[in-house]
Structures are given as structure tokens and as C-alpha cells.
C-alpha positions as CSV (number, residue, x, y, z in Angstrom):
1,X,99.6,3.9,254.7
2,X,97.0,6.7,254.6
3,X,94.6,6.8,251.7
4,X,96.1,10.1,250.4
5,X,99.6,8.7,250.4
6,X,98.5,5.4,248.8
7,X,96.9,7.4,246.0
8,X,100.1,9.4,245.5
9,X,102.2,6.3,245.2
10,X,99.8,4.7,242.8
11,X,99.8,7.8,240.6
12,X,103.6,7.8,240.6
13,X,103.7,4.2,239.4
14,X,102.0,5.1,236.2
15,X,104.3,5.0,233.2
16,X,105.9,8.5,233.1
17,X,105.4,10.5,229.9
18,X,101.9,9.4,229.2
19,X,100.3,12.6,230.5
20,X,102.2,15.8,230.9
21,X,100.9,18.0,233.6
22,X,101.3,21.8,233.8
23,X,104.6,23.1,235.0
24,X,104.4,24.7,238.5
25,X,107.1,27.3,239.0
26,X,108.1,27.3,242.7
27,X,110.8,30.0,242.5
28,X,110.3,32.7,245.1
29,X,107.2,30.8,246.4
30,X,108.4,27.6,247.9
31,X,106.8,24.1,247.7
32,X,103.1,24.1,248.3
33,X,103.3,20.3,248.7
34,X,106.0,17.7,248.6
35,X,105.9,14.1,247.3
36,X,106.9,11.3,249.6
37,X,109.9,9.2,249.2
38,X,107.6,6.2,248.5
39,X,106.1,8.1,245.6
40,X,109.5,9.0,244.2
41,X,110.6,5.4,244.4
42,X,107.4,4.2,242.7
43,X,108.1,6.6,239.9
44,X,111.7,5.2,239.6
45,X,110.5,1.6,239.6
46,X,108.0,2.5,236.8
47,X,110.5,4.5,234.8
48,X,113.6,2.2,235.0
49,X,113.9,-0.8,232.7
50,X,116.8,-3.1,232.9
51,X,119.1,-2.5,229.9
52,X,119.9,-5.0,227.2
53,X,122.6,-7.7,227.4
54,X,126.0,-7.7,225.9
55,X,128.7,-10.4,225.8
56,X,132.0,-9.9,227.7
57,X,135.1,-12.0,228.3
58,X,135.6,-13.3,231.9
59,X,138.5,-10.8,232.4
60,X,136.0,-8.0,231.8
61,X,133.2,-9.5,233.9
62,X,134.0,-8.2,237.4
63,X,131.5,-5.6,238.5
64,X,129.0,-6.7,235.9
65,X,125.6,-8.3,236.4
66,X,124.4,-11.5,234.7
67,X,121.4,-11.1,232.5
68,X,119.7,-14.2,233.9
69,X,120.9,-17.7,234.3
70,X,124.6,-18.3,234.8
71,X,126.5,-19.8,231.9
72,X,126.4,-23.5,231.6
73,X,129.8,-25.1,232.3
74,X,130.3,-28.7,231.2
75,X,131.4,-31.0,234.0
76,X,135.0,-32.1,233.3
77,X,137.4,-34.5,235.1
78,X,139.2,-33.2,238.2
79,X,142.6,-31.6,237.9
80,X,145.7,-31.5,240.0
81,X,146.4,-28.1,241.6
82,X,149.9,-29.2,242.8
83,X,152.7,-31.5,241.7
84,X,152.8,-35.0,243.1
85,X,151.3,-38.5,242.6
86,X,147.7,-39.1,241.9
87,X,146.4,-41.8,244.3
88,X,143.3,-43.2,245.9
89,X,143.3,-41.7,249.3
90,X,142.0,-44.9,250.9
91,X,145.1,-46.8,249.7
92,X,147.4,-44.4,251.8
93,X,145.7,-44.8,255.2
94,X,148.2,-45.8,257.8
95,X,151.4,-45.0,255.9
96,X,154.3,-43.5,257.8
97,X,158.1,-43.3,257.5
98,X,158.4,-46.3,259.8
99,X,155.8,-48.3,258.0
100,X,155.7,-47.2,254.4
101,X,153.1,-48.6,252.0
102,X,153.8,-49.7,248.5
103,X,151.8,-48.6,245.4
104,X,152.4,-49.6,241.8
105,X,153.6,-46.7,239.6
106,X,151.7,-46.5,236.3
107,X,151.2,-44.3,233.3
108,X,149.1,-41.2,234.1
109,X,146.9,-41.6,231.0
110,X,145.3,-44.8,232.1
111,X,142.6,-45.3,234.8
112,X,144.2,-45.7,238.2
113,X,144.4,-49.3,239.4
114,X,143.3,-50.3,242.9
115,X,146.9,-50.1,244.2
116,X,148.2,-47.7,241.6
117,X,149.8,-44.2,241.7
118,X,150.6,-41.9,238.8
119,X,153.0,-38.9,238.5
120,X,151.0,-35.7,237.7
121,X,151.9,-32.0,237.4
122,X,149.7,-29.1,238.5
123,X,147.0,-28.3,235.9
124,X,146.8,-31.8,234.4
125,X,143.7,-34.0,234.5
126,X,143.7,-36.7,237.2
127,X,143.5,-40.4,236.0
128,X,140.1,-41.9,236.4
129,X,139.7,-43.3,240.0
130,X,142.2,-40.9,241.6
131,X,140.8,-38.6,244.4
132,X,143.9,-37.1,246.0
133,X,147.4,-35.9,245.4
134,X,150.3,-37.3,247.4
135,X,153.1,-34.6,247.5
136,X,156.7,-35.5,246.7
137,X,157.7,-35.0,250.3
138,X,155.4,-37.8,251.4
139,X,156.5,-40.4,248.8
140,X,159.7,-42.0,247.3
141,X,159.8,-43.7,243.9
142,X,161.5,-47.1,244.0
143,X,161.7,-48.4,240.5
144,X,158.2,-49.6,239.5
145,X,156.9,-48.9,243.0
146,X,156.1,-45.8,245.1
147,X,156.8,-45.8,248.8
148,X,154.1,-43.9,250.6
149,X,155.5,-42.2,253.7
150,X,152.4,-40.3,254.9
151,X,148.6,-40.6,254.2
152,X,146.7,-38.2,252.0
153,X,143.0,-37.4,252.2
154,X,140.2,-37.2,249.6
155,X,140.4,-33.9,247.8
156,X,143.9,-32.9,248.8
157,X,145.6,-31.1,245.9
158,X,142.6,-31.7,243.6
159,X,140.4,-29.2,241.8
160,X,136.9,-30.7,241.3
161,X,135.5,-29.2,238.1
162,X,132.0,-30.2,239.1
163,X,132.3,-28.0,242.2
164,X,133.3,-25.1,240.0
165,X,130.3,-25.7,237.7
166,X,128.0,-25.8,240.7
167,X,129.4,-22.6,242.1
168,X,128.9,-20.8,238.7
169,X,125.3,-22.1,238.5
170,X,124.6,-20.6,241.9
171,X,125.8,-17.1,241.1
172,X,123.1,-14.6,242.1
173,X,121.4,-12.8,239.2
174,X,121.5,-9.2,240.7
175,X,124.9,-9.3,242.5
176,X,127.8,-7.8,240.6
177,X,130.3,-10.4,239.7
178,X,133.3,-10.3,242.0
179,X,137.0,-10.8,241.0
180,X,136.9,-14.4,242.3
181,X,133.8,-15.1,240.2
182,X,135.4,-13.8,237.1
183,X,138.6,-15.8,237.8
184,X,136.6,-19.0,238.2
185,X,134.8,-18.4,234.9
186,X,138.2,-18.0,233.2
187,X,139.5,-21.1,234.9
188,X,136.5,-23.1,233.6
189,X,137.3,-21.8,230.1
190,X,134.1,-19.9,229.7
191,X,134.6,-17.9,226.5
192,X,132.0,-15.1,227.1
193,X,129.3,-14.2,229.5
194,X,126.0,-12.4,229.0
195,X,125.8,-9.4,231.3
196,X,123.7,-6.3,231.5
197,X,125.0,-3.3,229.6
198,X,126.5,-0.6,231.8
199,X,124.2,2.4,232.1
200,X,125.4,5.5,230.3
201,X,124.5,8.4,232.5
202,X,124.8,12.1,231.4
203,X,125.7,14.4,234.3
204,X,124.7,18.0,233.8
205,X,126.2,20.4,236.4
206,X,124.4,23.7,236.6
207,X,126.6,26.8,236.3
208,X,128.3,27.7,239.6
209,X,126.7,30.1,242.1
210,X,128.5,33.4,242.8
211,X,129.9,34.3,246.2
212,X,129.7,37.8,247.7
213,X,133.1,38.6,246.0
214,X,131.5,37.5,242.7
215,X,133.9,34.5,242.3
216,X,132.4,31.2,241.3
217,X,132.1,28.5,243.9
218,X,134.0,25.3,243.1
219,X,132.0,22.3,241.8
220,X,131.8,19.4,244.3
221,X,128.7,17.7,242.8
222,X,130.4,16.6,239.5
223,X,133.2,14.6,241.2
224,X,130.7,13.3,243.8
225,X,128.3,12.0,241.2
226,X,131.0,10.5,239.0
227,X,132.3,8.4,242.0
228,X,128.7,7.4,243.0
229,X,127.9,6.3,239.5
230,X,131.1,4.2,239.3
231,X,130.2,2.6,242.6
232,X,126.8,1.6,241.1
233,X,128.3,0.2,237.9
234,X,127.5,3.1,235.5
235,X,129.5,5.1,233.0
236,X,129.4,8.8,233.6
237,X,129.5,11.5,230.9
238,X,130.0,14.8,232.8
239,X,129.2,17.8,230.6
240,X,130.8,21.2,231.0
241,X,128.8,23.5,233.4
242,X,125.5,24.7,231.9
243,X,124.5,28.3,232.5
244,X,120.9,29.5,232.8
245,X,117.6,28.0,231.7
246,X,118.5,27.8,228.0
247,X,121.9,26.3,228.7
248,X,120.4,23.6,231.0
249,X,117.7,22.9,228.4
250,X,120.3,22.5,225.7
251,X,122.4,20.1,227.8
252,X,119.3,18.1,228.7
253,X,118.3,17.8,225.0
254,X,121.8,17.2,223.6
255,X,122.3,14.3,221.3
256,X,123.9,11.1,222.4
257,X,121.1,9.0,223.8
258,X,122.0,8.5,227.5
259,X,120.1,5.9,229.5
260,X,119.4,8.6,232.2
261,X,120.4,12.2,233.0
262,X,121.3,13.6,236.4
263,X,121.2,17.4,236.8
264,X,123.1,18.8,239.8
265,X,122.1,22.2,241.0
266,X,119.5,25.0,240.5
267,X,116.7,22.7,241.6
268,X,115.3,24.7,244.5
269,X,113.2,27.8,245.0
270,X,115.6,30.7,244.4
271,X,115.2,33.2,241.5
272,X,118.1,31.5,239.5
273,X,116.9,27.9,240.1
274,X,116.3,27.2,236.5
275,X,116.6,23.4,236.3
276,X,112.9,22.5,236.8
277,X,111.8,25.0,234.1
278,X,114.5,23.8,231.7
279,X,113.3,20.2,232.1
280,X,109.7,21.3,231.6
281,X,110.8,23.2,228.4
282,X,112.3,20.2,226.7
283,X,110.7,17.2,228.4
284,X,108.4,16.5,231.4
285,X,108.8,17.4,235.0
286,X,106.8,14.7,236.8
287,X,107.7,15.3,240.5
288,X,109.4,18.2,242.1
289,X,110.0,18.6,245.8
290,X,110.4,15.6,248.0
291,X,109.7,15.1,251.7
292,X,113.3,14.2,252.5
293,X,116.1,16.0,254.3
294,X,118.8,16.8,253.1
295,X,117.9,16.8,249.4
296,X,114.3,17.9,249.4
297,X,114.5,20.0,246.2
298,X,115.1,16.9,244.1
299,X,112.8,16.3,241.1
300,X,112.0,13.6,238.6
301,X,111.0,13.7,234.9
302,X,111.8,12.6,231.4
303,X,113.6,14.1,228.4
304,X,113.9,12.4,225.0
305,X,112.7,9.1,226.5
306,X,115.4,9.0,229.2
307,X,114.5,9.4,232.9
308,X,115.9,12.6,234.5
309,X,116.7,13.2,238.2
310,X,117.1,16.8,239.4
311,X,119.5,17.0,242.3
312,X,120.3,19.8,244.7
313,X,123.5,21.9,244.2
314,X,124.2,21.6,247.9
315,X,126.7,18.7,248.0
316,X,125.2,17.1,251.1
317,X,121.7,17.3,249.6
318,X,123.1,16.0,246.3
319,X,124.6,13.0,248.1
320,X,121.5,12.0,249.9
321,X,119.1,12.7,247.0
322,X,121.3,10.4,245.0
323,X,121.5,7.7,247.7
324,X,117.8,7.7,248.3
325,X,116.4,8.2,244.8
326,X,118.8,8.5,241.8
327,X,121.0,5.5,242.9
328,X,118.0,3.2,242.8
329,X,117.3,4.3,239.2
330,X,120.9,3.6,238.2
331,X,121.0,0.2,239.9
332,X,117.7,-0.9,238.2
333,X,119.0,0.1,234.8
334,X,122.1,-2.0,235.4
335,X,120.3,-5.0,236.7
336,X,121.5,-4.7,240.2
337,X,119.6,-5.0,243.5
338,X,117.8,-1.6,243.7
339,X,118.1,-1.4,247.5
340,X,120.6,0.8,249.2
341,X,124.0,-0.7,248.6
342,X,125.2,-0.4,252.2
343,X,125.9,-2.9,254.9
344,X,123.3,-2.7,257.6
345,X,124.1,-3.0,261.3
346,X,122.1,-2.3,264.5
347,X,123.6,0.1,267.1
348,X,122.6,2.2,270.0
349,X,122.4,5.9,269.6
350,X,125.0,7.8,271.7
351,X,123.0,11.0,271.5
352,X,119.5,12.0,270.5
353,X,118.6,12.7,266.9
354,X,116.2,15.5,266.1
355,X,114.1,15.4,263.0
356,X,111.1,17.3,261.5
357,X,107.7,15.7,261.3
358,X,106.7,15.0,257.7
359,X,110.2,14.5,256.4
360,X,112.3,11.4,256.1
361,X,115.6,12.5,257.4
362,X,119.1,11.1,256.8
363,X,121.3,11.6,259.9
364,X,125.1,11.0,259.5
365,X,126.7,9.0,262.3
366,X,130.1,7.6,263.2
367,X,130.6,4.4,265.1
368,X,132.3,5.0,268.5
369,X,132.8,2.0,270.8
370,X,130.0,0.2,269.0
371,X,127.5,3.1,269.4
372,X,126.2,5.4,266.7
373,X,127.1,9.1,267.3
374,X,125.6,11.9,265.2
375,X,128.4,13.9,263.4
376,X,126.7,17.3,263.7
377,X,123.8,19.3,262.2
378,X,123.9,19.1,258.3
379,X,122.8,22.8,258.3
380,X,126.0,23.8,260.1
381,X,128.5,21.1,259.0
382,X,127.4,20.4,255.5
383,X,129.3,17.8,253.6
384,X,131.8,17.6,256.4
385,X,129.2,15.8,258.5
386,X,129.2,13.0,255.9
387,X,133.0,13.0,255.6
388,X,133.3,12.4,259.4
389,X,130.6,9.7,259.3
390,X,130.8,5.9,259.0
391,X,127.2,5.7,257.8
392,X,123.8,7.2,258.2
393,X,120.5,6.6,260.0
394,X,117.1,7.1,258.4
395,X,114.4,8.7,260.6
396,X,110.9,8.0,259.3
397,X,108.7,11.0,258.4
398,X,106.2,10.2,261.2
399,X,108.9,10.7,264.0
400,X,110.5,13.8,265.6
401,X,113.7,11.9,266.0
402,X,115.2,9.2,268.2
403,X,116.2,9.6,271.9
404,X,119.6,8.6,273.1
405,X,119.9,4.9,273.7
406,X,117.5,3.9,270.9
407,X,118.7,0.9,268.8
408,X,118.6,2.0,265.2
409,X,119.6,0.5,261.8
410,X,122.8,2.1,260.5
411,X,123.7,2.1,256.8
412,X,127.4,1.7,256.8
413,X,129.6,3.2,254.1
414,X,131.9,0.6,252.7
415,X,135.6,1.4,252.5
416,X,136.6,2.2,249.0
């Protein structure tokens, strides 16, 4: 990393809000300079603090992140997961309908004798010494004895509680709990789990632009951000559209204490792009203008102690500014892995990708016969290029693109 960029990243790592710099109005002028994505991410990492813990029941735990160590589950005796006879598997070896073996039937509450068998039903604790379930189809009760008509194997029909306890102890601390994780916690009779509180995110959508016929354009950013926030485990509070600099400032400063604020729209260099000025009026504008495409008019700051991300009103720019910057902030607040939440695969480019030197560019691609094919110029196709895509490729700012045939890392969108 060059000395200038290293210094920029180091400055961005300083705790935001300590020193408030002068507001630079870029409207009708353009960006004299842009901050690198590395500087923006350093700002996010300095600004975001994992939220406090709260206790939830297992049935509410899916999608949540553990605060630290997994709950301690006491090791209990194994249980039957099917109806049948509890046996020692070794005592059934060699049994067949032509050569049945005899075991002595006994009460299920006592430890299993060396040649014993005990009737059990699913969900009941196995007698001490038992390590398998013999299904009814493989046995026939004969008075005080049980004819074994087929062998069983260790672990058949048995739920080992110590295996469940070990699985719980190994749950990763930053991975959202999955439905099967929550189900196991419930099965192990865990009463409550300490998880990170869900981030409460205020979404401020700038008033709509006007078309040539003076009709307002429809809002795509609000629904987009609400869905992205849900994906990243946050609760969205979408405010009514805010008009003008005063309206945006009032929405930013509104009571309610969100954990972060996302402002969609009016972040660029046009005469009505009032979001940066509104943030400077009621808080701090720390960075404005990033060296990314799409989404380069994004900005970062603080208001009322909460981090604020300014996002472009262009839906495609809003999408990628969220993916590359805002999403990391949300995931850090919620205790999740801050990295991009997409599956990575390597693929060969079907066609060349053109990029601008000095910008990190996100190129939408679709997978065709195992190759990554660009879905069109974002300037022409807009959000449709992402809708047609299976994922995206990031082109570093030092490159002019990739020639056809280059093997690249593809961030795949997960079906949802």
C-alpha cells in the first residue's frame, strides 16, 4: 500500500466524532478527491461496536449470533429415538431368523445385564449399558425371553446426549444460528441463550426525484434496504420520505435512538443533493465520495452517537454501496462475520470486463456453463444488470479490467 493510502486508512481508523472537520459542499463542483474503500472499511471497523446481549428462547434463536461461548449443556444418558428393545449390540451379532439368539427380558429401569434386553419407547432414557435399539421387526418376545432375529449395531436408534452437548459447544461465535442449531438447543432442554441484540436501523429515504413530466419517481431503495437489512439480521425502521435539507436533518436527528442510520438518495453532486449537508448540520460528515463504482457518492458520518451511511439514490449504486460498506457496519453491530456474506467460487470470464483505473468496480455476472458472463453495462442496464446476475466480480482499483478467459473470484448471490 502506498504511503498516502496507508495514511488515509490510519486516519479513518480514528474514533469518529473526536474531531469534526469542515463541511465541504461538492454540489455543482464534483469530488476533488475520493476516499478508498479500505479507508471506508477502516472507518466502519472503528465506528461499529458489537451490541449488548439479550436472552432468547431456543425457538427464537435461529438467525441470531451467540455473544461468546455456547451454553453449557449437561451430559445426560442416551435416549431412544425409536421404539424397540434396548440391547448391547455385541450380544446380537450373528442373529438371524434361522439362528435366533435369546436374550433375557428385564425391567427398563435397571442397568442392562450382559444378556439382557429391555422394552423402550422413543424419547425414553436407555438403561445403563445399552448401546443400540433392536426394532420390533427384528425380535420376538417369548415369555421372559426375547428372540433376536437380526443383529443391531452400536448407535442404531440411539440419541447420544454427549454428542449433542459437543455439537453445541462447537457452535461458531459469529455464524448466525441455523434452524437445526435452534432445534438441538430445544431438544437438549436449554431454557435460554445469550445472543447479540438485533441492530435497530433507521432508513431515511430522500424525497423522490421528479421526472420531466413532474411526476415523482417510485422508490426502489427503501424496499431494497429493508430486504438487505433483514438478510444481515437487523430490524429496519423505514421513515416516510424526507424532503429537502431541513427534512433530511430532522429525520436524521429524530428521537428513538437507532443503532445506525442509512440515508438513501441525494448524496451526490447535483444542486438538490442535500443529504451530506443535512448530516453536517446535525452531526458529522466524516467521509464523502468513495473510489467505488457503482455507489461512489456514498458517505459516512455520525449523528447523535449513531453511525450514519449515506447511500446513492440510484438503486444499483445503493445496492453496491450497501454491499461493500453499509452491510459490514450492520454485521459488525450484530456480532456477525463482517466479510461479504456471499459464497465465493472461481470461474473463467466469458467476456472481458472494462473498469476505470482508480476505482474498485463491482461487475454483475451470470453463470453460464460454468463461466462468468457480464450482464451488461451498469450505466445502461441499471438495476436490471443485477437482477439478471448470479453474483458479481470485484475489479481492483489498480486494474483497467480483466480480459476474457481470466479466472476470477465470483461473489454468488444466495437464493432467498
